C-alpha positions as CSV (number, residue, x, y, z in Angstrom):
1,M,-159.0,-86.2,-68.2
2,P,-156.4,-83.9,-69.8
3,V,-154.7,-85.3,-72.9
4,R,-150.9,-85.1,-73.2
5,C,-148.3,-86.6,-75.5
6,D,-145.0,-88.1,-74.5
7,I,-141.7,-88.3,-76.5
8,I,-139.7,-91.4,-75.7
9,T,-136.2,-92.7,-76.6
10,N,-136.2,-95.4,-79.2
11,G,-135.5,-98.1,-76.7
12,F,-132.3,-97.8,-74.7
13,Q,-130.0,-98.2,-77.7
14,G,-129.3,-94.5,-77.9
15,A,-132.1,-94.4,-80.4
16,L,-134.0,-92.2,-77.9
17,A,-154.6,-76.2,-95.0
18,V,-154.6,-77.0,-98.5
19,E,-156.9,-79.5,-100.0
20,L,-155.7,-81.9,-102.7
21,D,-158.4,-83.0,-105.1
22,G,-161.0,-81.8,-102.7
23,K,-159.7,-84.0,-99.9
24,L,-157.8,-83.0,-96.7
25,P,-154.3,-84.4,-96.7
26,A,-153.9,-87.5,-94.5
27,L,-151.5,-85.8,-92.1
28,L,-154.3,-83.3,-91.1
29,Q,-157.2,-85.7,-90.8
30,D,-156.6,-86.6,-87.2
31,E,-155.2,-83.4,-85.8
32,W,-156.0,-82.0,-82.3
33,P,-159.2,-79.9,-82.7
34,H,-158.1,-76.9,-80.6
35,N,-155.7,-74.0,-81.3
36,W,-154.5,-71.0,-79.4
37,P,-156.3,-67.8,-80.3
38,N,-154.3,-65.3,-82.4
39,G,-152.1,-63.0,-80.4
40,I,-149.4,-63.4,-77.8
41,I,-148.6,-66.7,-76.0
42,T,-146.6,-66.2,-72.9
43,Y,-144.2,-68.8,-71.5
44,R,-141.7,-69.3,-68.6
45,L,-139.1,-71.9,-67.5
46,N,-140.1,-72.3,-63.9
47,N,-137.1,-74.3,-62.6
48,L,-133.7,-75.4,-63.7
49,S,-131.9,-78.7,-64.2
50,L,-128.7,-79.3,-62.2
51,D,-127.2,-81.0,-65.3
52,I,-126.6,-77.7,-67.2
53,E,-124.2,-75.5,-65.2
54,K,-125.2,-72.2,-66.7
55,K,-128.7,-70.9,-65.9
56,E,-128.7,-68.6,-68.9
57,W,-128.0,-71.6,-71.2
58,Q,-131.2,-73.3,-70.1
59,I,-133.2,-70.1,-70.6
60,R,-131.6,-69.6,-74.0
61,A,-132.5,-73.2,-75.0
62,V,-136.2,-72.5,-74.4
63,T,-136.0,-69.3,-76.4
64,V,-134.2,-71.1,-79.3
65,A,-136.9,-73.8,-79.3
66,F,-139.8,-71.4,-79.5
67,R,-137.9,-69.5,-82.3
68,A,-137.8,-72.6,-84.4
69,W,-141.6,-72.4,-84.7
70,Q,-141.8,-68.6,-84.7
71,L,-139.7,-68.4,-87.9
72,H,-142.6,-70.1,-89.8
73,I,-145.8,-68.7,-88.3
74,N,-147.5,-65.4,-88.4
75,N,-150.7,-65.3,-86.3
76,I,-149.2,-65.9,-82.8
77,K,-146.1,-64.5,-81.1
78,F,-144.2,-66.0,-78.2
79,K,-143.2,-63.9,-75.2
80,R,-141.0,-64.9,-72.3
81,E,-142.4,-63.8,-68.9
82,R,-139.7,-63.1,-66.4
83,D,-142.0,-62.3,-63.4
84,I,-142.6,-65.6,-61.5
85,T,-145.8,-64.2,-59.9
86,K,-147.5,-63.7,-63.2
87,H,-149.7,-66.2,-65.0
88,V,-148.3,-67.6,-68.3
89,D,-149.9,-69.7,-71.0
90,M,-147.2,-72.3,-71.3
91,N,-145.3,-73.4,-68.2
92,I,-142.1,-75.4,-68.7
93,S,-140.5,-77.3,-65.8
94,F,-138.1,-80.2,-65.0
95,Q,-139.9,-82.9,-63.0
96,P,-139.0,-86.1,-61.2
97,L,-139.4,-89.5,-62.7
98,A,-142.7,-90.1,-60.8
99,K,-144.4,-87.5,-63.0
100,F,-143.7,-89.8,-65.9
101,D,-145.2,-92.9,-64.3
102,N,-141.7,-93.9,-63.4
103,K,-140.9,-94.6,-67.0
104,K,-137.2,-93.8,-67.6
105,G,-137.7,-94.0,-71.4
106,V,-140.0,-91.0,-71.4
107,L,-138.0,-87.8,-72.1
108,A,-140.8,-85.3,-71.7
109,H,-144.5,-84.7,-72.2
110,A,-146.8,-81.8,-73.0
111,Y,-150.5,-80.9,-73.0
112,F,-152.5,-79.9,-76.0
113,P,-154.3,-76.5,-76.1
114,G,-157.9,-76.1,-75.1
115,Q,-157.6,-78.0,-71.8
116,G,-157.8,-75.2,-69.2
117,E,-154.8,-74.4,-67.0
118,L,-152.7,-77.3,-68.2
119,S,-152.9,-76.2,-71.8
120,G,-149.5,-76.0,-73.4
121,D,-147.6,-77.0,-70.3
122,I,-144.4,-78.9,-70.8
123,E,-142.6,-81.2,-68.3
124,L,-139.1,-82.6,-68.8
125,N,-137.9,-85.8,-67.2
126,D,-135.1,-84.7,-64.8
127,E,-134.0,-88.3,-64.5
128,W,-132.0,-87.7,-67.7
129,N,-128.7,-85.9,-67.9
130,W,-129.7,-83.0,-70.1
131,V,-127.4,-80.9,-72.4
132,P,-128.4,-77.6,-74.1
133,G,-128.4,-78.7,-77.7
134,V,-127.3,-81.2,-80.3
135,K,-123.7,-80.0,-80.3
136,W,-123.2,-81.6,-76.9
137,S,-125.6,-84.6,-77.1
138,K,-124.4,-88.2,-76.8
139,M,-126.1,-91.6,-76.3
140,M,-127.4,-90.9,-72.8
141,T,-127.5,-87.1,-72.8
142,P,-130.6,-85.8,-74.6
143,P,-130.4,-82.3,-76.1
144,L,-132.8,-79.8,-74.6
145,V,-133.6,-77.7,-77.7
146,P,-135.0,-80.4,-80.1
147,I,-136.9,-82.1,-77.3
148,L,-138.5,-78.7,-76.5
149,I,-139.2,-78.0,-80.1
150,H,-141.1,-81.3,-80.2
151,E,-143.0,-80.6,-77.0
152,I,-143.8,-77.0,-78.0
153,G,-145.3,-78.5,-81.2
154,H,-147.7,-80.5,-79.0
155,G,-148.4,-77.4,-76.9
156,L,-149.5,-75.7,-80.1
157,G,-151.8,-78.5,-81.1
158,L,-149.7,-80.9,-83.3
159,R,-150.0,-84.6,-82.7
160,H,-147.2,-87.1,-83.5
161,D,-146.2,-87.7,-87.1
162,T,-145.4,-91.4,-87.6
163,R,-144.9,-91.2,-91.3
164,S,-141.3,-89.9,-91.3
165,M,-138.5,-90.3,-88.7
166,E,-137.2,-86.9,-90.0
167,S,-140.2,-85.1,-88.6
168,I,-139.5,-83.2,-85.3
169,M,-142.9,-84.6,-84.3
170,Y,-141.9,-88.2,-84.6
171,P,-142.9,-90.0,-81.4
172,S,-139.4,-91.2,-80.5
173,F,-136.0,-89.5,-80.5
174,D,-132.8,-91.1,-81.6
175,L,-130.1,-89.9,-79.3
176,G,-127.5,-91.0,-81.8
177,K,-128.6,-88.5,-84.4
178,K,-128.5,-84.7,-84.5
179,K,-132.1,-84.0,-85.5
180,N,-132.6,-80.3,-85.0
181,T,-135.0,-78.9,-87.6
182,L,-138.6,-78.9,-88.7
183,N,-139.3,-80.9,-91.9
184,E,-141.7,-79.8,-94.6
185,D,-144.7,-81.5,-93.1
186,D,-144.0,-80.0,-89.7
187,I,-144.0,-76.6,-91.3
188,F,-147.1,-77.3,-93.4
189,R,-149.0,-78.5,-90.3
190,I,-148.1,-75.6,-88.1
191,Q,-148.8,-73.0,-90.8
192,T,-152.2,-74.5,-91.4
193,R,-153.0,-73.7,-87.8
194,Y,-151.3,-70.3,-87.4
195,G,-150.7,-68.8,-90.8
196,K,-147.5,-68.5,-92.9
197,R,-144.7,-66.1,-92.1
198,N,-142.8,-65.2,-95.2
199,L,-139.2,-64.8,-94.1
200,P,-136.4,-65.2,-96.6
201,Q,-134.9,-68.7,-96.5
202,R,-131.4,-67.2,-95.8
203,I,-132.7,-65.9,-92.4
204,I,-134.3,-69.3,-91.5
205,D,-131.0,-71.1,-92.5
206,Y,-129.1,-68.6,-90.4
207,F,-131.0,-69.6,-87.3
208,I,-130.9,-73.3,-88.1
209,N,-127.1,-73.0,-88.3
210,R,-127.0,-71.2,-84.9
211,R,-129.0,-74.1,-83.3
212,T,-126.8,-76.7,-84.9
213,L,-123.4,-75.1,-84.0
214,G,-124.4,-74.0,-80.5
215,I,-123.6,-70.3,-81.3
216,D,-126.4,-69.2,-79.0
217,Y,-124.5,-70.5,-76.0
218,R,-121.3,-68.5,-76.1
């Protein structure tokens, strides 16, 4: 049976490798065993939500979310596939509540790599009223970008990180906060899988600022 991971709201309160001393750090001991091979990973947003009026904003949100990981890794590259007839590695779609076992509290889920055709696929719960990013998010309107960043993390092979609520891979999402970035452990884990990209910090900060202020949606 394929394995997937869900991200949930924190209730309905709006609160949605290096070895050390010869031992693998605890955060890597229980990681998913499969990676994508080095090279290009293709993706496509296959349908749209009615919640976000502008189609290009939804497509842009997906691009921004993939970029959050791409800024830190070297061995794989993400490519958007525009042709709906072509096969892609990671399919992204909005789905009805039934696809989430009728659990309103589930925002989205994704499938880990190494599981055949489902590998990397992401499904977003269309029961929610989505907004593009944290600039517009409120207590009952989840922001698409950070939820996609989280699910892409699963699609690349990362499990949940329960040690810090600041991790983008924490298993629940607080709709009252503006979490929008990878923390140090998120970056360490993904670079352990796919190599380190050595971009100047000023470039990384530039794109973080764009995500936070919604500059990509003008």
